[in-house]
C-alpha positions as CSV (number, residue, x, y, z in Angstrom):
1,H,239.2,250.6,69.6
2,L,238.0,253.2,67.2
3,I,235.6,250.7,65.6
4,A,234.7,249.3,69.0
5,S,233.9,252.7,70.4
6,V,231.4,253.2,67.6
7,L,229.8,249.9,68.6
8,N,229.8,250.6,72.3
9,I,228.6,254.2,72.3
10,S,225.8,253.6,69.8
11,A,224.7,250.2,71.1
12,A,222.8,251.5,74.1
13,L,221.2,254.2,72.0
14,I,220.2,251.8,69.3
15,V,218.7,249.3,71.7
16,G,216.9,252.0,73.6
17,D,215.5,253.4,70.4
18,R,214.4,250.0,69.2
19,L,212.7,249.4,72.6
20,A,210.9,252.8,72.4
21,H,209.9,252.0,68.8
22,A,208.4,248.7,70.0
23,R,206.2,250.7,72.4
24,Q,205.0,253.1,69.7
25,H,207.8,255.7,70.4
26,Q,206.9,256.0,74.1
27,P,209.7,256.5,76.6
28,L,211.4,253.5,78.0
29,Q,210.0,252.0,81.2
30,P,212.3,252.3,84.2
31,E,212.8,248.5,84.2
32,Q,213.8,248.5,80.5
33,G,216.3,251.3,81.1
34,M,217.7,249.5,84.1
35,V,218.2,246.3,82.2
36,L,219.8,248.2,79.2
37,L,222.3,250.1,81.4
38,R,223.2,247.2,83.6
39,A,223.7,244.8,80.6
40,F,225.8,247.4,78.8
41,S,227.9,248.1,81.9
42,A,228.5,244.4,82.5
43,C,230.1,244.1,79.1
44,A,233.0,246.1,80.3
45,F,233.8,243.3,82.8
46,W,234.9,240.9,80.0
47,S,234.6,242.3,76.5
48,P,237.8,243.1,74.7
49,F,235.8,245.5,72.5
50,F,235.3,248.0,75.3
51,A,237.9,250.7,75.8
52,A,237.8,250.0,79.5
53,M,239.4,246.6,78.8
54,G,242.1,248.2,76.6
55,L,242.9,250.7,79.3
56,T,243.1,247.9,81.9
57,L,245.4,245.9,79.8
58,L,247.7,248.9,79.2
59,S,247.6,250.2,82.7
60,A,248.0,247.1,84.8
61,P,251.5,245.6,84.6
62,G,251.3,241.9,83.6
63,A,247.5,242.0,82.8
64,Q,246.4,239.5,80.3
65,L,243.2,239.4,78.3
66,I,242.5,235.8,79.0
67,T,242.8,236.3,82.8
68,L,240.5,239.3,82.7
69,V,237.9,237.5,80.6
70,L,238.0,234.4,82.8
71,F,237.2,236.5,85.9
72,G,235.0,239.1,84.1
73,L,232.6,236.7,82.4
74,P,231.4,235.1,85.7
75,L,231.2,238.6,87.3
76,A,229.1,239.8,84.4
77,L,226.9,236.8,84.7
78,V,226.4,237.5,88.5
79,A,225.5,241.1,87.7
80,L,223.0,240.1,85.0
81,L,221.5,237.4,87.3
82,F,221.1,240.0,90.1
83,S,219.4,242.3,87.7
84,A,217.0,239.5,86.5
85,W,216.2,238.7,90.2
86,E,215.6,242.3,91.0
87,I,213.4,242.9,88.0
88,R,211.3,239.7,88.5
89,R,210.4,241.1,91.9
90,N,208.9,244.2,90.2
91,P,205.2,243.8,89.2
92,A,205.6,246.2,86.3
93,A,208.1,243.9,84.6
94,K,205.2,241.7,83.4
95,N,204.1,244.4,81.0
96,A,207.6,245.3,79.8
97,I,208.3,244.7,76.1
98,G,211.7,243.1,75.3
99,Y,214.1,243.8,72.4
100,P,212.8,242.7,69.0
101,L,215.6,240.4,67.8
102,R,215.9,240.2,64.1
103,W,218.7,239.6,61.6
104,S,218.3,243.2,60.3
105,S,219.3,244.4,63.8
106,L,222.3,242.0,64.2
107,W,224.2,242.0,60.9
108,M,226.0,245.4,61.4
109,P,227.3,244.7,64.9
110,L,228.4,241.2,63.8
111,V,230.2,242.7,60.7
112,L,231.9,245.3,62.9
113,A,233.0,242.6,65.5
114,V,234.4,240.4,62.8
115,L,236.2,243.4,61.3
116,V,237.8,244.1,64.7
117,I,238.8,240.5,65.2
118,V,240.3,240.2,61.7
119,S,242.1,243.5,62.1
120,H,243.6,242.4,65.4
121,W,244.7,239.1,63.8
122,I,246.4,240.9,60.9
123,W,247.9,243.6,63.1
124,P,248.2,242.2,66.6
C-alpha cells in the first residue's frame, strides 16, 4: 500500500499536469478536471491498489477481493459512462484536449504496478 499510495496520490497530479502542459501550461478546463477526478475516484470501486480497497477488505468481515472487484468494475464502468454522457452534452467538450498517451508516460506506473503484484505474490 505504500507503493500504491505513491501511485494513487501522484496519478491525478501527473495527469493534470500533463493535460495543462498539452494546453501550453494553461489551467485545466472544467470538463478535463471533472473527467480526471471522476475517473480517479472510480478506481477506488475496484482497484486493489487503492488504500480504500485495503481498508474495506480489513474492515468488513468476510470481504473478499474478487467479490469487490466483480461488483466494483461494473460500478466504475457505469460511473465513467455517466461522466461520458454528461460531458458529451457540454458544447465546450469539443475543444477539450485529451491526455497525450505515450510510452514515456506509462512505463513508471506499469513498473510500480508489477512491483506491487510481485511483492504480493512473494509475501501474500
